[in-house]
C-alpha positions in Angstrom: -19.0 -52.2 1.3 -18.6 -50.2 -1.9 -21.2 -47.7 -0.7 -19.4 -47.2 2.6 -16.1 -46.6 0.7 -17.8 -44.0 -1.5 -19.3 -42.2 1.5 -15.9 -42.1 3.1 -14.3 -40.7 0.0 -17.0 -38.1 -0.4 -16.7 -37.1 3.3 -12.9 -36.9 2.9 -13.3 -34.6 -0.1 -15.8 -32.4 1.7 -13.5 -32.1 4.7 -10.5 -31.3 2.4 -12.5 -28.6 0.6 -13.5 -27.0 3.9 -9.9 -27.0 5.1 -8.7 -25.4 1.9 -11.4 -22.8 2.1 -10.5 -22.0 5.7 -6.8 -21.7 4.9 -7.6 -19.5 1.9 -9.9 -17.3 4.1 -7.1 -17.1 6.8 -4.5 -16.1 4.2 -6.7 -13.5 2.6 -7.6 -12.1 6.0 -3.9 -11.7 7.0 -3.0 -10.1 3.7 -5.9 -7.7 4.0 -5.1 -6.8 7.6 -1.5 -5.8 6.6 -2.8 -4.0 3.5 -0.9 -6.3 1.1 -3.9 -6.7 -1.2 -3.8 -3.8 -3.7 -6.9 -1.6 -3.5 -8.0 1.6 -5.2 -7.1 4.8 -3.4 -8.8 8.2 -3.8 -7.9 11.8 -3.3 -9.6 14.7 -1.6 -11.0 16.0 -4.9 -13.0 12.7 -5.3 -15.1 13.8 -2.4 -15.3 17.5 -3.2 -12.8 18.3 -0.4 -10.3 21.2 -0.9 -6.7 20.2 0.0 -5.4 22.8 2.5 -2.0 24.2 1.7 0.2 26.0 4.2 0.9 29.7 3.7 4.5 29.0 4.8 7.3 27.4 2.9 9.9 27.4 5.7 12.7 25.8 3.8 12.1 27.9 0.6 11.9 24.8 -1.6 8.8 25.8 -3.5 6.6 23.4 -1.6 4.3 24.4 1.2 5.0 23.1 4.7 2.0 20.7 4.9 2.9 19.0 1.7 6.6 18.9 2.7 5.7 17.2 5.9 3.6 14.6 4.2 6.3 14.0 1.5 8.9 13.7 4.2 6.8 11.0 6.0 6.3 9.2 2.8 10.0 9.2 2.0 10.8 7.6 5.4 8.0 5.1 4.8 9.4 4.2 1.4 12.9 3.9 2.9 11.6 1.2 5.3 14.0 1.8 8.2 14.3 -1.2 10.5 12.0 -0.8 13.6 14.4 -0.5 16.5 13.7 1.2 19.8 17.0 2.3 21.3 18.8 5.2 23.0 21.3 7.1 20.9 23.9 9.6 21.9 23.0 12.8 20.2 19.4 11.7 19.9 19.2 10.7 16.3 19.2 7.0 15.1 20.9 6.0 11.9 18.8 6.6 8.7 18.1 2.9 8.4 16.7 2.6 11.9 13.8 4.2 13.7 10.4 4.0 15.4 7.1 5.9 14.9 8.4 9.1 16.4 11.4 9.0 14.0 9.1 9.1 11.0 7.6 12.3 12.4 10.8 14.3 13.1 12.1 13.2 9.7 8.8 14.4 8.1 9.3 17.8 9.8 12.9 17.9 8.8 11.8 17.6 5.2 10.0 21.0 5.7 13.1 22.5 7.3 12.2 22.1 11.0 14.2 20.5 13.8 11.6 18.9 16.0 14.3 18.0 18.4 15.4 21.6 18.9 11.9 22.8 19.2 10.9 20.1 21.8 14.1 20.6 23.8 13.5 24.4 24.0 9.8 23.9 25.0 10.8 21.5 27.7 13.5 23.9 29.0 11.0 26.8 29.2 7.9 24.9 30.3 9.2 21.8 32.2 6.1 21.8 34.5 3.9 21.1 31.5 5.8 17.8 30.8 4.6 15.8 33.8 6.5 12.6 32.8 9.9 14.3 32.6 11.8 14.4 35.9 15.0 15.5 34.3 15.3 16.6 30.7 17.2 14.3 28.4 17.7 15.8 24.9 18.9 12.4 23.6 15.5 10.9 23.9 12.8 13.4 25.0 11.8 14.3 21.4 11.3 10.6 20.5 8.7 9.8 23.2 5.1 10.0 22.1 3.8 11.3 25.5 6.3 14.3 25.3 5.3 15.0 21.7 1.6 15.1 22.7 2.4 17.8 25.2 4.4 19.7 22.7 1.8 19.5 19.9 -1.0 20.3 22.4 0.9 23.5 23.3 2.2 24.5 19.9 0.0 23.5 17.0 -3.6 23.7 15.9 -5.8 21.0 17.5 -8.4 19.4 15.3 -11.1 16.8 15.4 -10.4 13.3 16.4 -13.5 12.0 14.5 -12.3 10.2 11.4 -15.7 10.6 9.7 -15.3 14.4 9.6 -13.2 13.7 6.5 -12.8 17.3 5.3 -11.0 18.0 8.6 -8.2 15.5 7.9 -5.5 16.9 5.6 -2.2 15.8 4.2 0.6 16.5 6.6 -1.6 16.5 9.7 -0.1 14.7 12.8 -2.2 12.1 14.7 -1.5 10.5 18.1 -2.9 7.3 19.4 -3.2 7.2 23.1 0.4 7.8 24.3 2.0 5.0 22.4 1.9 5.8 18.7 2.1 8.6 16.2 1.9 9.1 12.5 1.3 11.5 9.6 -1.8 11.8 7.4 -1.4 11.0 3.7 -3.0 12.6 0.7 -4.5 9.2 -0.2 -8.0 8.2 1.0 -10.1 5.1 1.1 -13.6 4.8 -0.6 -15.2 6.5 2.4 -12.9 9.5 2.1 -11.0 8.6 5.3 -7.3 9.3 4.7 -4.4 6.8 4.8 -1.9 6.9 7.7 1.8 7.1 7.2 3.5 5.5 10.2 6.0 2.9 11.4 5.1 -0.1 13.5 7.4 -2.4 11.5 4.5 -3.3 9.3 5.2 -4.3 5.6 3.2 -1.4 4.1 3.8 1.9 5.9 1.3 4.1 4.1 -1.9 2.3 4.7 -5.7 2.4 5.2 -5.8 2.0 9.0 -7.1 5.2 10.5 -10.6 3.9 10.8 -9.3 0.8 12.5 -7.6 2.9 15.1 -10.4 5.5 15.5 -11.2 4.7 19.1 -7.7 5.3 20.4 -7.0 8.6 18.7 -6.1 11.2 21.4 -4.7 14.0 19.3 -5.0 15.4 15.8 -2.8 18.4 14.9 -1.8 20.7 12.1 1.6 22.4 12.1 1.6 26.2 12.2 
């Protein structure tokens, strides 16, 4: 009888340990997926990569356009606007609201550019290129990823979609995933040299090491010019 009790106790302890280990693994996996576990980041110089600077400083603030765009994206990421997809009269959401496309126009605004005005003008002059637009709507057109893909395809430098060509990925670059998401490349890199992505999907960390995770759905990589 005593031996049976001891066996049951040992079995219960083993089962409890297994459950604890599984719960711990699950929690760590979730934290790692959302990049909530601190990790070392690297810079381009750690991999012998030259950081490309724009020859243009459009807003004359002493910072080149590429850096300005990246810093503007980081500013929006740090502000953590609430993820809210809505239609706004005038086009612009409040500063404390936004989606992935709002991070991009705010990033470009930090360099002195109005993405809304540029997209509206391009649609007006080249409507046939925007196959998904039946009737232009300046209140929303510049906040739709599929419209931005057409705009960037037409008006910026197109670069590699291969995340392992690490020297080709530079701070301030714009990257599109299928026709559903968009973000800005950071100056931080992971241990492979692959850059972080600054973006908004309502995630808790908005400048994060996810580009490799999304590598198979990258459909556009652009540099402002």
